[in-house]
N, C-alpha and C positions, 0 to 999 in steps of 0.2 A: 177691365181686364184682369184676369188671374194668371200668375206665373206658377208652375208647379215643377218641383225637382225631386226626383226619386234617388234614393240612395239605399244601400244595404244589401243589395244582390251580391252574388258571389258563388263559388264552389263549394258544394256542401255534399257529404255522403249521405247515401239513403238512411232515413231514421233520425237524421239531425234536425235542426230547428234553425229558422231565420226570423229577423224581424226586418220588414223594410219600412222605410220613413217616405214621407212625402211632405215636403216643405212648402207651404203655399205663401204667396206674396201678392201684393196689389190691393184689389177690393176687399172690404169686409166679407167674410163668409157667411154671415148670419141667414142669408138667404139662399145658400147654396146647399145642395148635396155633392158629397164627394164619393167617389168609387174606385175600386181595384178593379183592374182588368188584366188578363194576361193572353199572350199569344205564343203558341209552341210553333216548331218549325213546320212549315207546310201546313198549318192549320189556321183556321180563322181565330181572330180575337174572340175570347169569350169573357162574359162578366163573373166576377168573383163575388163582390160584395160591396155593398155602399152603405153610407152613413147620412143623415140630415144633419148638418153641422150645428144648427142651434138647439136641437133636442137630443141628439145622440141616439136617435132611433136608427136601428140597422136593419138591412134586408141582405141575406145570402141566398146566392144561387142553391139550388137544393143539393147539387153535388158537393158543394164546397162546406156544407156545415160540419163541424166538429174539429176539423184540423186547422181552420183558418178563422182567425179572430181579428176583426177591425176595431181600433180604437182610435182616439183624437185627443189630443193635447189643445184645448180651446184657446189658452193665452198664447201658446207658442205657434199657433197656426199649423200645426203639424198633424199629419194623419200617419197611422201605422197599420202595417198588417203583419201579424204574428201567425208565421205557418210552422207547424209541428209535424214529427213524423213524415218528413218528406220523402217522396217516392220520386223514381226517375221520369215519371210521366208529369211531374210538376215543373220540369224544366221548361222554361218560357222566358219571354221578356215580359216583366211585370210594368203595367202603366198605371199611373193615378191620373183622376180626371175629375173635373169638377163641372157641375151644370145647375142651372136655376131649380130649386128645389120645388117638387109638385107634390101634391096630396097622393097621387098614384104612382108608384115607382116606375112603372112601365113607360110614364110620360116624361121622365126627366131626359132632356137632351143635354149631354155633356159635351159643352163647347171648348172646354180647355183641357189640354193634356199635357203630361210631363213627356219627357224624352225616352223613359224606360229605364229599367235597370235588369240586366241579365242574372237569371238564377239558373244553376246548372246543378243537378243532382245526380251523382254518380253512383253506380250499383255496387 
């Protein structure tokens, strides 16, 4: 089992920045990939970015390149998502997730999810 707890969300003005955190506990993460997802009101959950924990290799959704940066602190078992130049359309609940790492990003099944953290961007 892996437990995930997100933090760092809040109300931000457009153009601002936020850093979200995802603290993991439980199993060792060396064989896991972790990712960030978001779900805006009335929309489906969408993939933002993922990282393979052991190597630090990252994979971004095409539309998320540039303003979103994923990182991890291996020792603290904490993953981060830095978001810059925030836009009102970035308003969503942001979730972190973990799943067994696979060679192909598309084969990763995210079995563990945090409770989410709300990000609201005002115009």
